[in-house]
Structure formats: structure tokens, C-alpha cells
N, C-alpha and C positions, 0 to 999 in steps of 0.2 A: 487750141485746135483749128486746126487746119480749115477753112470755111469749104462749100460747095456750093458752087457757083452755075445757075443754066444757064438757059436761052435768054441775051435781052439786049435790047436795041436802043441806042443812043442816035435822039434825035438831034441832039444842037448841045455846045457847051460852049457858054459867054466867054469875055476872054479872063476872068478871074476866075471862073469855075475850077471847082476840082471835079471827077472822076475815080471813085474808090473803088476796088472790084476786090475781094478778098480780104484776110487780116491786115491788119494797119496797128504801133504803136501807135501815130502822134501826126494828125496832119496840121501843117504850120500854112497860115495864107500866108501871103509873099505882100501884099497891099491892102487898103482898109479905104473904105467910102464910108460919109457920113451923109442919112440922106433925107430931106426933112419933104414929107408932102401932104397935104390940106389930108380932111375927109374923104373915102373912094376915091382918091388917086393912083390903088392899083389894085379894085375887083375888076375880076375877070369872069366870064362866064355869057349864057344866051340870057334876054328877058330880063334885064336887073332892071329893078328900081333906088334909088335913090333920095330918103327927102332926107336934107341935111338945110336949113335956116339961119342959124349962126357958123360959122368959123373958124377959126384962128389958128396959124401954126405956129405953137413957140420952137423957133430958134438958136434960146440962149443957151448955151451949154457949158456950167463951170469946171465943166472941166477939160486939161489941157489934152490928156488921153483916156481915148476911151477903150483901145485895143493897141498895148504897142507891139512891133511887132521886129522890132528892133533886133531880137535875137533868132530870130527862124534865119534860114538857111535853106 
């Protein structure tokens, strides 16, 4: 079924971002990254209050591959 898309505005797209408009069978990532961050690292907004008494970020990951991208072209 065809997609009907109205007006849209894209302010910014990151270096590994994907913009998709309309119909699509699949979107395949070309890169991967694993990010470790503590409590409150990615919160955004106005007048935020973060209360964090104890924080540890567990960076141990027993999986060797989380998202395989070998076959994506």
C-alpha cells in the first residue's frame, strides 16, 4: 500500500542516522556502536532534577556480537 506523506522538515541527521520516507522492505544498518553511560547521562529538557545516590555502570558484556551487520550492503 503506497504511503501518503505530507510536508515534513528535517533539522539534522547524524553521521550514522537513517531517514526513511514512504514504503520500505528493510533498512539495514551499516555500522554499530555500544554506548555505556551512567544514570542521567542522556536526559534532556528544561528544569530537570536528577537524584542519584549510588551509581555503577556495568560494562561487562559476555556476548561477542550484539547486532551482526556482516551481510548488510
